[in-house]
C-alpha positions, 0 to 999 in steps of 0.5 A, spaced: 326 588 944 323 582 947 320 576 943 316 570 945 319 564 940 313 559 939 312 554 933 318 557 929 315 564 930 317 570 933 312 575 937 314 582 939 312 583 946 311 590 948 307 593 954 301 593 950 301 586 947 295 581 947 296 574 945 290 570 943 289 563 941 291 564 934 298 566 937 298 560 942 292 555 939 293 550 945 290 555 950 283 556 952 281 563 952 275 565 957 272 570 953 270 571 946 276 576 944 280 570 944 285 573 949 290 568 953 296 573 955 298 580 956 304 584 957 304 589 963 308 592 968 311 588 974 306 590 979 312 592 984 317 594 979 315 598 973 321 598 970 320 590 969 315 587 964 311 581 965 307 576 961 300 575 965 296 569 964 289 570 962 287 563 959 284 558 963 290 554 963 296 553 968 303 554 965 309 552 967 315 556 967 323 554 967 327 560 969 334 561 966 337 559 973 333 552 972 327 554 977 320 551 975 314 555 977 307 554 976 303 560 973 296 559 974 290 563 971 291 571 973 299 569 975 305 572 971 312 571 969 317 576 968 320 577 961 327 575 962 331 572 956 332 564 957 325 563 960 322 557 957 314 557 958 310 551 957 303 552 955 300 545 955 302 542 949 306 548 946 313 551 949 316 557 948 322 561 950 323 569 951 328 572 947 331 579 948 335 582 943 339 589 943 337 595 939 344 598 940 348 600 935 353 594 933 349 589 937 347 582 933 339 582 933 339 575 932 338 570 938 343 565 939 342 558 937 342 555 944 336 560 946 331 558 941 328 552 944 321 550 943 
């Protein structure tokens, strides 16, 4: 399972997820539906999921290797464990939990950054 940890809440991220200004209030939606992000398949690799910026704001992503990327409107960031995303005044982290038998579904404390 893939989650976005933001403001102490875990939001499930699946291929059909849409995030709205209720989920990330510091973002500005371009339309009245309030949608500011969506999860979709990576355009070059359908086995990977990305979070697409549908807001009017620029995001900053800090990848697990420490690389920093700017995510402009319509840009994407891969949903990889440990990726940190700054949505203006709010920050979040991508958590990946295993659903295998015997796996611990709780995130490690050091992964819960916000």
